[in-house]
ROZALO-94489 format. One record per atom (N, C-alpha, C): residue in three letters; atom name; x, y, z. Coordinates in steps of 0.02 Angstrom, whole numbers. Layout:
<tinus>
+------+------+--------+--------+--------+
! type ! atom !   east !  north !     up !
+------+------+--------+--------+--------+
!  Ala !   CA !      X !      Y !      Z !
...
+------+------+--------+--------+--------+
</tinus>
This chain:
<tinus>
+------+------+--------+--------+--------+
! type ! atom !   east !  north !     up !
+------+------+--------+--------+--------+
!  Met !    N !     81 !    175 !   -160 !
!  Met !   CA !    139 !    129 !   -161 !
!  Met !    C !    139 !     59 !   -194 !
!  Ala !    N !    173 !     54 !   -237 !
!  Ala !   CA !    181 !     -7 !   -286 !
!  Ala !    C !    198 !    -74 !   -264 !
!  Glu !    N !    145 !   -111 !   -263 !
!  Glu !   CA !    149 !   -199 !   -239 !
!  Glu !    C !    254 !   -220 !   -249 !
!  Lys !    N !    264 !   -277 !   -229 !
!  Lys !   CA !    333 !   -298 !   -254 !
!  Lys !    C !    306 !   -355 !   -315 !
!  Gly !    N !    346 !   -336 !   -352 !
!  Gly !   CA !    323 !   -404 !   -418 !
!  Gly !    C !    313 !   -355 !   -461 !
!  Tyr !    N !    277 !   -274 !   -451 !
!  Tyr !   CA !    264 !   -226 !   -506 !
!  Tyr !    C !    313 !   -202 !   -518 !
!  Lys !    N !    302 !   -187 !   -606 !
!  Lys !   CA !    343 !   -133 !   -626 !
!  Lys !    C !    307 !    -88 !   -666 !
!  Pro !    N !    310 !    -25 !   -657 !
!  Pro !   CA !    273 !     24 !   -711 !
!  Pro !    C !    259 !      7 !   -785 !
!  Gly !    N !    220 !     30 !   -783 !
!  Gly !   CA !    213 !    -12 !   -882 !
!  Gly !    C !    246 !    -99 !   -894 !
!  Gly !    N !    251 !   -125 !   -828 !
!  Gly !   CA !    274 !   -184 !   -858 !
!  Gly !    C !    241 !   -246 !   -833 !
!  Gly !    N !    207 !   -238 !   -792 !
!  Gly !   CA !    137 !   -270 !   -753 !
!  Gly !    C !    171 !   -338 !   -707 !
!  Ile !    N !    153 !   -383 !   -675 !
!  Ile !   CA !    158 !   -412 !   -640 !
!  Ile !    C !    212 !   -501 !   -667 !
!  His !    N !    254 !   -493 !   -657 !
!  His !   CA !    310 !   -552 !   -666 !
!  His !    C !    309 !   -598 !   -632 !
!  Pro !    N !    261 !   -646 !   -606 !
!  Pro !   CA !    263 !   -706 !   -569 !
!  Pro !    C !    321 !   -751 !   -570 !
!  Leu !    N !    348 !   -765 !   -508 !
!  Leu !   CA !    423 !   -822 !   -518 !
!  Leu !    C !    397 !   -902 !   -512 !
!  Tyr !    N !    342 !   -905 !   -570 !
!  Tyr !   CA !    345 !   -986 !   -578 !
!  Tyr !    C !    402 !   -997 !   -606 !
!  Ala !    N !    403 !  -1073 !   -617 !
!  Ala !   CA !    446 !  -1096 !   -636 !
!  Ala !    C !    461 !  -1090 !   -720 !
!  Ala !    N !    392 !  -1081 !   -746 !
!  Ala !   CA !    387 !  -1065 !   -811 !
!  Ala !    C !    397 !  -1003 !   -854 !
!  Thr !    N !    403 !   -950 !   -802 !
!  Thr !   CA !    439 !   -884 !   -813 !
!  Thr !    C !    511 !   -889 !   -816 !
!  Ile !    N !    548 !   -910 !   -761 !
!  Ile !   CA !    612 !   -940 !   -759 !
!  Ile !    C !    632 !   -969 !   -827 !
!  His !    N !    606 !  -1019 !   -808 !
!  His !   CA !    637 !  -1064 !   -882 !
!  His !    C !    617 !  -1026 !   -962 !
!  His !    N !    567 !   -980 !   -965 !
!  His !   CA !    562 !   -954 !   -998 !
!  His !    C !    616 !   -905 !  -1018 !
!  Cys !    N !    619 !   -874 !   -965 !
!  Cys !   CA !    708 !   -803 !   -968 !
!  Cys !    C !    773 !   -846 !  -1002 !
!  Ile !    N !    742 !   -907 !   -950 !
!  Ile !   CA !    819 !   -965 !   -981 !
!  Ile !    C !    822 !   -949 !  -1046 !
!  Ala !    N !    761 !   -972 !  -1107 !
!  Ala !   CA !    762 !  -1008 !  -1169 !
!  Ala !    C !    787 !   -949 !  -1212 !
!  Lys !    N !    756 !   -871 !  -1182 !
!  Lys !   CA !    763 !   -832 !  -1217 !
!  Lys !    C !    859 !   -791 !  -1231 !
!  Gly !    N !    889 !   -817 !  -1165 !
!  Gly !   CA !    968 !   -800 !  -1157 !
!  Gly !    C !    980 !   -721 !  -1161 !
!  Asp !    N !    920 !   -704 !  -1126 !
!  Asp !   CA !    942 !   -621 !  -1119 !
!  Asp !    C !    981 !   -624 !  -1051 !
!  Leu !    N !   1040 !   -617 !  -1046 !
!  Leu !   CA !   1108 !   -609 !   -967 !
!  Leu !    C !   1061 !   -540 !   -930 !
!  Ala !    N !   1039 !   -506 !   -950 !
!  Ala !   CA !   1026 !   -437 !   -904 !
!  Ala !    C !    954 !   -467 !   -876 !
!  Glu !    N !    904 !   -471 !   -919 !
!  Glu !   CA !    843 !   -516 !   -897 !
!  Glu !    C !    854 !   -569 !   -841 !
!  Met !    N !    917 !   -607 !   -872 !
!  Met !   CA !    902 !   -676 !   -810 !
!  Met !    C !    929 !   -638 !   -755 !
!  Lys !    N !    996 !   -613 !   -737 !
!  Lys !   CA !   1031 !   -568 !   -691 !
!  Lys !    C !    969 !   -527 !   -655 !
!  Ser !    N !    915 !   -485 !   -691 !
!  Ser !   CA !    854 !   -457 !   -655 !
!  Ser !    C !    828 !   -518 !   -609 !
!  Leu !    N !    809 !   -547 !   -649 !
!  Leu !   CA !    752 !   -620 !   -617 !
!  Leu !    C !    782 !   -640 !   -551 !
!  Val !    N !    846 !   -660 !   -552 !
!  Val !   CA !    873 !   -680 !   -499 !
!  Val !    C !    871 !   -643 !   -445 !
!  Thr !    N !    899 !   -583 !   -442 !
!  Thr !   CA !    887 !   -530 !   -385 !
!  Thr !    C !    812 !   -544 !   -378 !
!  Lys !    N !    765 !   -538 !   -433 !
!  Lys !   CA !    679 !   -537 !   -403 !
!  Lys !    C !    674 !   -602 !   -365 !
!  Ala !    N !    706 !   -650 !   -371 !
!  Ala !   CA !    682 !   -722 !   -339 !
!  Ala !    C !    725 !   -711 !   -296 !
!  Glu !    N !    770 !   -681 !   -279 !
!  Glu !   CA !    828 !   -685 !   -202 !
!  Glu !    C !    765 !   -652 !   -164 !
!  Glu !    N !    744 !   -590 !   -180 !
!  Glu !   CA !    707 !   -532 !   -138 !
!  Glu !    C !    634 !   -579 !   -124 !
!  His !    N !    614 !   -610 !   -166 !
!  His !   CA !    536 !   -650 !   -150 !
!  His !    C !    584 !   -687 !    -73 !
!  Leu !    N !    601 !   -751 !    -92 !
!  Leu !   CA !    635 !   -788 !    -41 !
!  Leu !    C !    658 !   -758 !     21 !
!  Arg !    N !    708 !   -724 !     22 !
!  Arg !   CA !    709 !   -675 !     75 !
!  Arg !    C !    650 !   -634 !    119 !
!  Asp !    N !    600 !   -608 !     69 !
!  Asp !   CA !    544 !   -583 !     92 !
!  Asp !    C !    491 !   -637 !    131 !
!  His !    N !    478 !   -694 !     69 !
!  His !   CA !    441 !   -747 !     88 !
!  His !    C !    458 !   -787 !    128 !
!  Gly !    N !    527 !   -823 !    118 !
!  Gly !   CA !    543 !   -885 !    139 !
!  Gly !    C !    519 !   -948 !     83 !
!  Asp !    N !    521 !   -992 !     99 !
!  Asp !   CA !    525 !  -1063 !     70 !
!  Asp !    C !    434 !  -1077 !     45 !
!  Val !    N !    424 !  -1053 !    -11 !
!  Val !   CA !    334 !  -1046 !    -14 !
!  Val !    C !    331 !  -1116 !    -25 !
!  Ser !    N !    372 !  -1176 !    -57 !
!  Ser !   CA !    356 !  -1260 !    -62 !
!  Ser !    C !    338 !  -1274 !      9 !
!  Ala !    N !    359 !  -1243 !     75 !
!  Ala !   CA !    347 !  -1272 !    121 !
!  Ala !    C !    263 !  -1248 !    140 !
!  Ala !    N !    255 !  -1184 !    143 !
!  Ala !   CA !    205 !  -1152 !    140 !
!  Ala !    C !    148 !  -1180 !     77 !
!  Leu !    N !    159 !  -1195 !     28 !
!  Leu !   CA !     94 !  -1231 !    -19 !
!  Leu !    C !     90 !  -1301 !      8 !
!  Glu !    N !    137 !  -1330 !     46 !
!  Glu !   CA !    121 !  -1425 !     68 !
!  Glu !    C !     74 !  -1395 !    125 !
!  Ala !    N !    104 !  -1352 !    161 !
!  Ala !   CA !     48 !  -1328 !    232 !
!  Ala !    C !    -28 !  -1332 !    192 !
!  Leu !    N !    -25 !  -1277 !    136 !
!  Leu !   CA !    -96 !  -1263 !    132 !
!  Leu !    C !   -147 !  -1314 !    102 !
!  Lys !    N !   -101 !  -1375 !     64 !
!  Lys !   CA !   -125 !  -1438 !     29 !
!  Lys !    C !   -153 !  -1473 !    115 !
!  Val !    N !   -121 !  -1471 !    159 !
!  Val !   CA !   -125 !  -1547 !    227 !
!  Val !    C !   -198 !  -1494 !    237 !
!  Glu !    N !   -216 !  -1428 !    251 !
!  Glu !   CA !   -278 !  -1405 !    274 !
!  Glu !    C !   -318 !  -1415 !    230 !
!  Ile !    N !   -319 !  -1389 !    158 !
!  Ile !   CA !   -375 !  -1415 !    113 !
!  Ile !    C !   -398 !  -1480 !    114 !
!  Ala !    N !   -361 !  -1530 !    124 !
!  Ala !   CA !   -366 !  -1625 !    154 !
!  Ala !    C !   -417 !  -1622 !    215 !
!  Lys !    N !   -389 !  -1590 !    254 !
!  Lys !   CA !   -434 !  -1594 !    327 !
!  Lys !    C !   -479 !  -1559 !    320 !
!  Leu !    N !   -505 !  -1507 !    278 !
!  Leu !   CA !   -555 !  -1468 !    270 !
!  Leu !    C !   -614 !  -1503 !    237 !
!  Ser !    N !   -573 !  -1548 !    195 !
!  Ser !   CA !   -611 !  -1571 !    129 !
!  Ser !    C !   -643 !  -1656 !    157 !
!  Lys !    N !   -634 !  -1657 !    206 !
!  Lys !   CA !   -650 !  -1740 !    216 !
!  Lys !    C !   -726 !  -1730 !    255 !
+------+------+--------+--------+--------+
</tinus>
């Protein structure tokens, strides 16, 4: 079973801001629409990643003391 974000022969496409900005800079409308679909799917499946990141940082700070 393939993992989400994996395209056979295409590798993994992480949804980092740099990936999104690169896609915009290329100006490929089809690729932009595809990335929007992937990003919306990611949000639907995983929720607000920035909130989880902040929780992770809090836990790291607690354990680093």
